[in-house]
N, CA, C and O atoms as CSV, one atom per row, in Angstrom:
chain,resi,resn,atom,element,x,y,z
A,1,MET,N,N,2.311,-34.601,-11.392
A,1,MET,CA,C,1.921,-34.403,-12.490
A,1,MET,C,C,2.924,-33.169,-13.157
A,1,MET,O,O,3.496,-32.383,-12.402
A,2,LYS,N,N,3.147,-33.043,-15.356
A,2,LYS,CA,C,3.505,-32.498,-15.189
A,2,LYS,C,C,3.210,-31.967,-15.800
A,2,LYS,O,O,2.864,-32.595,-16.801
A,3,GLN,N,N,3.031,-30.468,-15.906
A,3,GLN,CA,C,1.905,-28.896,-16.248
A,3,GLN,C,C,2.084,-28.965,-17.414
A,3,GLN,O,O,3.142,-29.552,-17.640
A,4,VAL,N,N,1.387,-28.541,-18.619
A,4,VAL,CA,C,1.493,-27.913,-19.888
A,4,VAL,C,C,1.867,-26.529,-19.462
A,4,VAL,O,O,1.493,-25.726,-18.607
A,5,ILE,N,N,3.004,-26.601,-20.672
A,5,ILE,CA,C,3.101,-24.282,-20.264
A,5,ILE,C,C,2.032,-23.837,-20.873
A,5,ILE,O,O,1.782,-24.853,-21.522
A,6,ASN,N,N,1.355,-23.227,-21.109
A,6,ASN,CA,C,1.016,-21.146,-21.448
A,6,ASN,C,C,1.614,-20.755,-21.909
A,6,ASN,O,O,2.584,-20.483,-21.202
A,7,LEU,N,N,1.739,-20.407,-23.074
A,7,LEU,CA,C,2.552,-19.838,-24.235
A,7,LEU,C,C,2.222,-18.753,-24.681
A,7,LEU,O,O,1.261,-18.817,-25.447
A,8,THR,N,N,2.886,-17.168,-24.405
A,8,THR,CA,C,1.947,-16.191,-24.758
A,8,THR,C,C,3.346,-15.572,-26.194
A,8,THR,O,O,4.282,-16.316,-26.488
A,9,GLN,N,N,3.200,-14.450,-26.726
A,9,GLN,CA,C,4.573,-14.186,-26.985
A,9,GLN,C,C,5.557,-13.411,-26.011
A,9,GLN,O,O,6.539,-12.683,-26.157
A,10,THR,N,N,4.889,-13.870,-25.043
A,10,THR,CA,C,6.903,-12.838,-24.465
A,10,THR,C,C,7.150,-13.949,-24.191
A,10,THR,O,O,8.203,-13.944,-23.554
A,11,ASN,N,N,6.637,-15.291,-24.353
A,11,ASN,CA,C,7.474,-16.538,-23.085
A,11,ASN,C,C,7.831,-17.376,-25.093
A,11,ASN,O,O,8.963,-17.845,-25.209
A,12,PHE,N,N,7.261,-17.440,-25.892
A,12,PHE,CA,C,7.464,-18.454,-26.607
A,12,PHE,C,C,8.727,-19.404,-27.692
A,12,PHE,O,O,8.727,-20.553,-28.135
A,13,GLU,N,N,9.806,-18.122,-27.811
A,13,GLU,CA,C,10.717,-18.235,-28.490
A,13,GLU,C,C,11.940,-18.296,-27.893
A,13,GLU,O,O,13.010,-18.453,-28.481
A,14,GLN,N,N,11.643,-18.074,-25.797
A,14,GLN,CA,C,12.488,-18.520,-25.004
A,14,GLN,C,C,12.110,-20.368,-24.703
A,14,GLN,O,O,12.876,-21.316,-24.537
A,15,THR,N,N,10.587,-20.287,-24.736
A,15,THR,CA,C,10.547,-21.954,-24.687
A,15,THR,C,C,10.996,-22.664,-25.692
A,15,THR,O,O,11.200,-23.831,-25.358
A,16,LEU,N,N,11.316,-22.349,-27.179
A,16,LEU,CA,C,11.525,-23.382,-27.836
A,16,LEU,C,C,13.009,-23.310,-28.073
A,16,LEU,O,O,13.731,-24.238,-28.438
A,17,SER,N,N,13.298,-22.277,-27.856
A,17,SER,CA,C,15.784,-21.944,-27.756
A,17,SER,C,C,15.671,-22.826,-26.293
A,17,SER,O,O,16.738,-23.437,-26.228
A,18,GLU,N,N,15.148,-23.039,-25.530
A,18,GLU,CA,C,15.552,-23.412,-24.216
A,18,GLU,C,C,15.293,-25.002,-24.345
A,18,GLU,O,O,15.745,-25.547,-23.338
A,19,HIS,N,N,14.554,-26.196,-25.497
A,19,HIS,CA,C,14.126,-26.541,-25.174
A,19,HIS,C,C,14.680,-27.815,-26.551
A,19,HIS,O,O,14.486,-27.455,-27.711
A,20,ASP,N,N,15.336,-29.228,-26.308
A,20,ASP,CA,C,15.527,-30.341,-28.063
A,20,ASP,C,C,13.420,-30.032,-28.828
A,20,ASP,O,O,12.749,-29.433,-29.668
A,21,THR,N,N,13.360,-31.148,-27.509
A,21,THR,CA,C,12.105,-31.101,-28.734
A,21,THR,C,C,10.259,-30.328,-27.913
A,21,THR,O,O,10.032,-30.429,-26.708
A,22,VAL,N,N,9.400,-29.753,-28.754
A,22,VAL,CA,C,8.469,-28.365,-27.898
A,22,VAL,C,C,7.407,-28.880,-28.406
A,22,VAL,O,O,6.834,-27.829,-28.695
A,23,LEU,N,N,6.426,-30.016,-28.866
A,23,LEU,CA,C,4.917,-29.808,-28.728
A,23,LEU,C,C,4.116,-28.506,-28.445
A,23,LEU,O,O,4.176,-28.084,-27.290
A,24,VAL,N,N,3.258,-27.707,-29.492
A,24,VAL,CA,C,3.138,-26.422,-28.786
A,24,VAL,C,C,0.977,-27.380,-29.715
A,24,VAL,O,O,0.833,-28.251,-30.573
A,25,ASP,N,N,-0.190,-26.497,-28.835
A,25,ASP,CA,C,-1.010,-27.492,-28.834
A,25,ASP,C,C,-1.871,-25.360,-29.094
A,25,ASP,O,O,-2.025,-24.527,-28.200
A,26,PHE,N,N,-2.201,-25.213,-30.594
A,26,PHE,CA,C,-2.981,-24.335,-30.666
A,26,PHE,C,C,-4.287,-24.711,-30.511
A,26,PHE,O,O,-4.786,-25.596,-31.205
A,27,TRP,N,N,-5.202,-23.802,-29.210
A,27,TRP,CA,C,-5.994,-23.435,-29.714
A,27,TRP,C,C,-7.540,-22.900,-29.358
A,27,TRP,O,O,-7.774,-22.090,-30.255
A,28,ALA,N,N,-8.933,-22.978,-28.308
A,28,ALA,CA,C,-9.101,-21.518,-28.534
A,28,ALA,C,C,-11.112,-22.678,-27.036
A,28,ALA,O,O,-11.785,-23.708,-27.065
A,29,PRO,N,N,-10.987,-21.582,-26.283
A,29,PRO,CA,C,-11.993,-22.357,-25.314
A,29,PRO,C,C,-13.236,-22.584,-25.447
A,29,PRO,O,O,-13.978,-23.335,-24.815
A,30,TRP,N,N,-13.574,-21.370,-26.960
A,30,TRP,CA,C,-14.463,-22.580,-26.858
A,30,TRP,C,C,-15.130,-23.309,-28.162
A,30,TRP,O,O,-16.196,-23.068,-28.729
A,31,CYS,N,N,-13.949,-24.454,-28.480
A,31,CYS,CA,C,-13.658,-24.953,-29.642
A,31,CYS,C,C,-13.467,-26.184,-29.069
A,31,CYS,O,O,-12.544,-26.479,-28.310
A,32,ALA,N,N,-14.866,-27.314,-29.662
A,32,ALA,CA,C,-14.958,-28.405,-29.329
A,32,ALA,C,C,-13.835,-29.271,-29.385
A,32,ALA,O,O,-13.367,-29.876,-28.421
A,33,PRO,N,N,-13.329,-29.313,-30.827
A,33,PRO,CA,C,-12.235,-30.350,-30.992
A,33,PRO,C,C,-11.299,-30.109,-30.059
A,33,PRO,O,O,-11.080,-30.970,-29.207
A,34,CYS,N,N,-10.701,-29.082,-30.065
A,34,CYS,CA,C,-10.163,-28.559,-28.409
A,34,CYS,C,C,-10.134,-29.212,-27.443
A,34,CYS,O,O,-9.225,-29.807,-26.864
A,35,LYS,N,N,-11.574,-29.051,-27.195
A,35,LYS,CA,C,-11.722,-29.578,-25.881
A,35,LYS,C,C,-11.814,-30.757,-25.594
A,35,LYS,O,O,-11.833,-31.218,-24.452
A,36,PHE,N,N,-11.917,-31.677,-27.163
A,36,PHE,CA,C,-12.311,-33.689,-27.241
A,36,PHE,C,C,-10.554,-33.503,-26.617
A,36,PHE,O,O,-10.092,-33.934,-25.561
A,37,PHE,N,N,-10.023,-32.898,-27.450
A,37,PHE,CA,C,-7.884,-33.230,-27.491
A,37,PHE,C,C,-7.203,-32.750,-26.590
A,37,PHE,O,O,-5.988,-32.922,-26.496
A,38,ALA,N,N,-7.967,-32.018,-25.728
A,38,ALA,CA,C,-7.178,-31.710,-24.443
A,38,ALA,C,C,-6.322,-33.295,-23.425
A,38,ALA,O,O,-5.241,-33.876,-23.520
A,39,PRO,N,N,-7.446,-33.430,-22.606
A,39,PRO,CA,C,-6.989,-34.660,-21.821
A,39,PRO,C,C,-6.748,-35.517,-22.418
A,39,PRO,O,O,-6.530,-36.549,-21.784
A,40,ILE,N,N,-6.605,-35.610,-24.712
A,40,ILE,CA,C,-5.539,-37.018,-24.646
A,40,ILE,C,C,-4.464,-35.923,-24.701
A,40,ILE,O,O,-4.423,-35.860,-23.472
A,41,TYR,N,N,-3.310,-34.755,-25.182
A,41,TYR,CA,C,-2.702,-33.897,-24.925
A,41,TYR,C,C,-1.769,-33.806,-23.381
A,41,TYR,O,O,-0.609,-33.796,-22.969
A,42,GLU,N,N,-3.264,-33.749,-22.878
A,42,GLU,CA,C,-2.215,-33.085,-21.472
A,42,GLU,C,C,-1.832,-34.785,-20.940
A,42,GLU,O,O,-0.662,-34.748,-20.562
A,43,ALA,N,N,-2.493,-36.491,-20.752
A,43,ALA,CA,C,-2.065,-37.404,-21.201
A,43,ALA,C,C,-1.005,-38.297,-22.240
A,43,ALA,O,O,-0.605,-39.440,-22.462
A,44,ALA,N,N,-0.937,-37.573,-22.470
A,44,ALA,CA,C,-0.061,-37.449,-23.802
A,44,ALA,C,C,1.940,-37.180,-22.781
A,44,ALA,O,O,2.936,-37.881,-22.606
A,45,ALA,N,N,1.270,-35.039,-22.231
A,45,ALA,CA,C,2.786,-34.781,-21.298
A,45,ALA,C,C,3.208,-36.171,-20.792
A,45,ALA,O,O,4.042,-36.942,-21.267
A,46,GLU,N,N,1.964,-36.373,-19.075
A,46,GLU,CA,C,2.322,-37.314,-18.417
A,46,GLU,C,C,3.344,-38.614,-18.967
A,46,GLU,O,O,4.325,-39.002,-18.331
A,47,ARG,N,N,3.001,-39.050,-19.963
A,47,ARG,CA,C,3.824,-40.149,-20.672
A,47,ARG,C,C,5.272,-39.203,-21.043
A,47,ARG,O,O,6.230,-39.395,-20.294
A,48,HIS,N,N,5.384,-38.531,-21.799
A,48,HIS,CA,C,6.304,-38.438,-22.497
A,48,HIS,C,C,7.230,-37.196,-21.662
A,48,HIS,O,O,7.243,-36.053,-22.120
A,49,PRO,N,N,7.982,-37.546,-20.419
A,49,PRO,CA,C,8.314,-36.799,-19.460
A,49,PRO,C,C,9.479,-35.513,-19.989
A,49,PRO,O,O,9.868,-34.415,-19.590
A,50,ASP,N,N,9.688,-36.335,-20.992
A,50,ASP,CA,C,12.026,-35.623,-21.360
A,50,ASP,C,C,11.036,-34.857,-23.186
A,50,ASP,O,O,11.594,-34.295,-24.129
A,51,VAL,N,N,9.262,-35.228,-22.998
A,51,VAL,CA,C,9.221,-33.394,-24.279
A,51,VAL,C,C,8.296,-32.843,-23.731
A,51,VAL,O,O,7.424,-33.456,-23.115
A,52,VAL,N,N,8.354,-31.100,-23.924
A,52,VAL,CA,C,7.920,-30.390,-23.218
A,52,VAL,C,C,6.747,-30.445,-23.687
A,52,VAL,O,O,6.740,-31.337,-24.536
A,53,PHE,N,N,5.182,-29.705,-23.541
A,53,PHE,CA,C,3.443,-30.155,-23.706
A,53,PHE,C,C,3.650,-28.113,-24.255
A,53,PHE,O,O,4.840,-27.819,-24.145
A,54,ALA,N,N,3.174,-27.431,-24.527
A,54,ALA,CA,C,2.313,-26.277,-24.220
A,54,ALA,C,C,1.248,-25.984,-24.603
A,54,ALA,O,O,0.529,-26.979,-24.525
A,55,LYS,N,N,0.561,-24.881,-25.107
A,55,LYS,CA,C,-0.398,-24.343,-25.031
A,55,LYS,C,C,-0.568,-23.672,-25.580
A,55,LYS,O,O,0.500,-23.836,-26.170
A,56,VAL,N,N,-1.305,-22.267,-26.460
A,56,VAL,CA,C,-1.340,-21.127,-27.807
A,56,VAL,C,C,-2.712,-20.696,-27.011
A,56,VAL,O,O,-3.428,-20.507,-27.995
A,57,ASN,N,N,-3.482,-20.439,-25.972
A,57,ASN,CA,C,-5.058,-19.498,-26.079
A,57,ASN,C,C,-4.981,-18.566,-27.745
A,57,ASN,O,O,-4.385,-17.554,-28.116
A,58,VAL,N,N,-5.818,-19.435,-28.335
A,58,VAL,CA,C,-4.835,-18.166,-29.968
A,58,VAL,C,C,-6.131,-16.821,-29.499
A,58,VAL,O,O,-5.812,-15.633,-29.437
A,59,ASP,N,N,-7.173,-17.188,-29.290
A,59,ASP,CA,C,-8.178,-15.579,-28.666
A,59,ASP,C,C,-8.057,-15.147,-27.634
A,59,ASP,O,O,-8.928,-14.596,-26.961
A,60,GLU,N,N,-6.303,-15.452,-27.205
A,60,GLU,CA,C,-5.780,-14.440,-26.109
A,60,GLU,C,C,-4.573,-14.416,-27.175
A,60,GLU,O,O,-4.514,-13.377,-27.832
A,61,GLU,N,N,-3.661,-15.336,-27.433
A,61,GLU,CA,C,-2.162,-13.953,-28.493
A,61,GLU,C,C,-2.777,-14.188,-29.800
A,61,GLU,O,O,-2.207,-15.068,-30.445
A,62,PRO,N,N,-3.564,-13.762,-30.242
A,62,PRO,CA,C,-3.477,-13.499,-31.968
A,62,PRO,C,C,-2.636,-13.028,-32.724
A,62,PRO,O,O,-2.970,-12.735,-33.872
A,63,GLU,N,N,-1.664,-12.883,-32.391
A,63,GLU,CA,C,-0.069,-12.389,-33.096
A,63,GLU,C,C,0.553,-14.041,-33.275
A,63,GLU,O,O,1.004,-14.392,-34.365
A,64,LEU,N,N,0.529,-14.732,-32.414
A,64,LEU,CA,C,0.505,-16.223,-32.483
A,64,LEU,C,C,0.825,-16.708,-33.497
A,64,LEU,O,O,1.792,-17.058,-34.173
A,65,LEU,N,N,-0.813,-16.622,-33.435
A,65,LEU,CA,C,-1.892,-17.710,-34.592
A,65,LEU,C,C,-1.610,-16.202,-36.374
A,65,LEU,O,O,-1.875,-16.144,-37.575
A,66,THR,N,N,-1.050,-15.489,-35.466
A,66,THR,CA,C,-0.482,-15.248,-37.449
A,66,THR,C,C,0.449,-15.796,-37.432
A,66,THR,O,O,0.443,-16.901,-37.973
A,67,LYS,N,N,1.245,-15.484,-37.036
A,67,LYS,CA,C,2.925,-15.787,-37.108
A,67,LYS,C,C,2.972,-16.631,-37.304
A,67,LYS,O,O,4.018,-16.893,-37.899
A,68,HIS,N,N,2.173,-17.675,-37.103
A,68,HIS,CA,C,2.662,-19.474,-37.427
A,68,HIS,C,C,1.670,-19.967,-38.412
A,68,HIS,O,O,1.634,-21.142,-38.776
A,69,GLN,N,N,0.780,-18.946,-38.879
A,69,GLN,CA,C,-0.834,-19.248,-39.986
A,69,GLN,C,C,-1.209,-20.184,-39.914
A,69,GLN,O,O,-1.102,-21.103,-40.726
A,70,ILE,N,N,-1.849,-20.161,-38.705
A,70,ILE,CA,C,-2.782,-21.332,-37.957
A,70,ILE,C,C,-3.926,-20.721,-38.632
A,70,ILE,O,O,-4.232,-19.535,-38.760
A,71,ARG,N,N,-4.673,-22.141,-39.165
A,71,ARG,CA,C,-5.848,-21.425,-40.329
A,71,ARG,C,C,-7.361,-22.018,-39.241
A,71,ARG,O,O,-8.344,-21.314,-39.007
A,72,ALA,N,N,-7.153,-23.449,-38.736
A,72,ALA,CA,C,-7.877,-24.043,-38.162
A,72,ALA,C,C,-7.206,-25.065,-36.782
A,72,ALA,O,O,-6.042,-25.441,-36.647
A,73,ILE,N,N,-8.253,-25.296,-35.981
A,73,ILE,CA,C,-7.715,-25.075,-34.735
A,73,ILE,C,C,-8.442,-26.854,-34.629
A,73,ILE,O,O,-9.272,-27.295,-35.424
A,74,PRO,N,N,-7.860,-27.610,-33.460
A,74,PRO,CA,C,-6.302,-26.955,-32.439
A,74,PRO,C,C,-5.238,-27.921,-33.522
A,74,PRO,O,O,-5.586,-29.000,-34.002
A,75,THR,N,N,-4.076,-27.350,-33.732
A,75,THR,CA,C,-3.472,-27.805,-34.620
A,75,THR,C,C,-2.157,-27.461,-33.857
A,75,THR,O,O,-1.735,-26.331,-33.611
A,76,LEU,N,N,-1.540,-28.768,-33.499
A,76,LEU,CA,C,-0.453,-29.157,-33.192
A,76,LEU,C,C,0.843,-28.975,-33.229
A,76,LEU,O,O,1.304,-30.093,-33.458
A,77,LYS,N,N,1.907,-28.046,-33.118
A,77,LYS,CA,C,2.817,-27.905,-34.167
A,77,LYS,C,C,4.013,-28.754,-33.376
A,77,LYS,O,O,3.764,-28.509,-32.196
A,78,VAL,N,N,4.990,-29.482,-33.403
A,78,VAL,CA,C,5.396,-29.436,-32.862
A,78,VAL,C,C,7.514,-29.480,-33.649
A,78,VAL,O,O,7.971,-29.940,-34.695
A,79,PHE,N,N,8.249,-28.674,-32.325
A,79,PHE,CA,C,9.594,-28.166,-32.823
A,79,PHE,C,C,10.157,-28.738,-32.417
A,79,PHE,O,O,9.783,-29.384,-31.439
A,80,ARG,N,N,12.162,-28.911,-33.237
A,80,ARG,CA,C,12.992,-29.201,-32.521
A,80,ARG,C,C,13.769,-28.362,-33.109
A,80,ARG,O,O,13.811,-27.810,-34.209
A,81,ASP,N,N,14.641,-28.378,-31.743
A,81,ASP,CA,C,15.712,-27.498,-31.722
A,81,ASP,C,C,14.954,-26.399,-32.666
A,81,ASP,O,O,15.280,-26.117,-33.820
A,82,GLY,N,N,14.126,-25.972,-32.096
A,82,GLY,CA,C,13.033,-24.888,-32.326
A,82,GLY,C,C,12.125,-24.053,-33.648
A,82,GLY,O,O,11.314,-23.137,-33.784
A,83,GLU,N,N,13.049,-25.289,-34.654
A,83,GLU,CA,C,12.458,-25.690,-36.099
A,83,GLU,C,C,11.327,-26.562,-35.989
A,83,GLU,O,O,11.293,-27.623,-35.366
A,84,GLU,N,N,9.831,-25.699,-37.052
A,84,GLU,CA,C,8.726,-27.060,-36.475
A,84,GLU,C,C,9.734,-28.126,-37.623
A,84,GLU,O,O,10.697,-27.951,-38.371
A,85,VAL,N,N,8.709,-29.445,-37.159
A,85,VAL,CA,C,9.205,-30.124,-37.817
A,85,VAL,C,C,7.949,-31.369,-38.595
A,85,VAL,O,O,8.069,-32.163,-39.528
A,86,GLU,N,N,6.415,-30.922,-37.371
A,86,GLU,CA,C,6.025,-31.353,-37.726
A,86,GLU,C,C,4.899,-30.644,-37.050
A,86,GLU,O,O,4.945,-30.395,-35.846
A,87,ARG,N,N,3.292,-30.123,-38.256
A,87,ARG,CA,C,1.927,-29.785,-37.994
A,87,ARG,C,C,0.639,-30.502,-38.401
A,87,ARG,O,O,0.162,-30.721,-39.514
A,88,LYS,N,N,0.128,-30.867,-36.900
A,88,LYS,CA,C,-1.614,-31.549,-37.995
A,88,LYS,C,C,-2.061,-30.850,-37.339
A,88,LYS,O,O,-1.380,-30.175,-36.568
A,89,THR,N,N,-3.558,-30.751,-37.424
A,89,THR,CA,C,-4.731,-30.024,-37.610
A,89,THR,C,C,-5.815,-31.564,-36.974
A,89,THR,O,O,-6.123,-32.749,-37.104
A,90,GLY,N,N,-5.924,-30.711,-36.490
A,90,GLY,CA,C,-7.593,-31.540,-35.474
A,90,GLY,C,C,-7.592,-32.129,-34.264
A,90,GLY,O,O,-6.619,-32.140,-33.509
A,91,ALA,N,N,-8.645,-32.622,-34.044
A,91,ALA,CA,C,-8.476,-33.473,-32.529
A,91,ALA,C,C,-7.715,-35.554,-33.094
A,91,ALA,O,O,-8.313,-36.476,-33.650
A,92,ILE,N,N,-6.243,-35.456,-32.575
A,92,ILE,CA,C,-6.183,-36.598,-33.171
A,92,ILE,C,C,-5.686,-37.358,-32.080
A,92,ILE,O,O,-5.101,-36.988,-31.062
A,93,PRO,N,N,-6.161,-38.954,-32.639
A,93,PRO,CA,C,-5.635,-39.812,-31.337
A,93,PRO,C,C,-4.879,-39.835,-30.691
A,93,PRO,O,O,-3.985,-39.074,-31.062
A,94,ALA,N,N,-4.520,-40.659,-29.217
A,94,ALA,CA,C,-3.988,-40.600,-28.750
A,94,ALA,C,C,-2.216,-41.486,-29.199
A,94,ALA,O,O,-1.056,-41.370,-28.805
A,95,THR,N,N,-3.313,-42.742,-30.702
A,95,THR,CA,C,-2.406,-43.212,-31.028
A,95,THR,C,C,-1.256,-42.745,-31.772
A,95,THR,O,O,-0.038,-42.908,-31.851
A,96,GLN,N,N,-2.416,-41.946,-32.391
A,96,GLN,CA,C,-1.018,-40.870,-33.881
A,96,GLN,C,C,-0.266,-39.651,-32.793
A,96,GLN,O,O,0.877,-39.213,-32.922
A,97,LEU,N,N,-1.336,-39.239,-31.637
A,97,LEU,CA,C,-0.270,-38.111,-31.317
A,97,LEU,C,C,1.203,-39.087,-30.718
A,97,LEU,O,O,2.360,-38.709,-30.902
A,98,ASP,N,N,0.795,-40.465,-29.942
A,98,ASP,CA,C,2.645,-40.943,-29.803
A,98,ASP,C,C,2.896,-41.281,-30.957
A,98,ASP,O,O,3.896,-40.594,-31.165
A,99,GLU,N,N,2.745,-41.760,-31.737
A,99,GLU,CA,C,3.499,-41.436,-32.930
A,99,GLU,C,C,4.437,-40.318,-33.698
A,99,GLU,O,O,5.413,-40.571,-34.403
A,100,VAL,N,N,3.932,-39.097,-33.406
A,100,VAL,CA,C,4.318,-37.797,-34.161
A,100,VAL,C,C,5.262,-36.829,-32.605
A,100,VAL,O,O,5.976,-35.827,-32.610
A,101,ILE,N,N,4.764,-37.808,-31.393
A,101,ILE,CA,C,6.272,-37.350,-30.610
A,101,ILE,C,C,7.052,-38.227,-30.204
A,101,ILE,O,O,7.861,-37.958,-29.316
A,102,ALA,N,N,6.964,-39.679,-30.861
A,102,ALA,CA,C,8.558,-40.136,-30.726
A,102,ALA,C,C,8.620,-40.277,-31.890
A,102,ALA,O,O,8.796,-41.495,-31.925
A,103,LYS,N,N,8.605,-39.706,-33.720
A,103,LYS,CA,C,8.574,-39.410,-34.705
A,103,LYS,C,C,10.119,-37.587,-34.238
A,103,LYS,O,O,11.278,-37.286,-34.523
A,104,ALA,N,N,9.041,-37.062,-33.497
A,104,ALA,CA,C,10.112,-36.152,-32.886
A,104,ALA,C,C,11.456,-36.310,-32.026
A,104,ALA,O,O,12.549,-35.764,-32.179
A,105,ALA,N,N,11.068,-37.124,-31.188
A,105,ALA,CA,C,12.388,-37.288,-30.398
A,105,ALA,C,C,13.502,-37.783,-30.825
A,105,ALA,O,O,14.608,-37.319,-30.543
A,106,ASN,N,N,13.204,-39.189,-31.847
A,106,ASN,CA,C,13.875,-39.119,-32.357
A,106,ASN,C,C,15.382,-38.469,-33.411
A,106,ASN,O,O,16.488,-38.779,-33.855
A,107,GLY,N,N,14.096,-37.101,-33.317
A,107,GLY,CA,C,14.634,-36.647,-34.628
A,107,GLY,C,C,14.276,-36.791,-36.201
A,107,GLY,O,O,14.986,-36.249,-37.048
């Protein structure tokens, strides 16, 4: 089973620099849409082993919340070669998530 990486201020930039495509889910434990999206995100991680899937708990990492201008959760940010290429807010369905991943992976 592929693990979803927990990102912190300490390992965020390093993770982006070490991988071509990184998806980051900004979430919180009290957020109902985040809880709905979590199994969709984890299942996508299994289907796309070539992409790094990561999460940021905004309660534990408020600096990252501010730095990345997250105004609603869940927010999914897609990074390609360390640069943000897409952002989706809200719990998106699996089909839409797969489309976002395919677009990011193909540059």
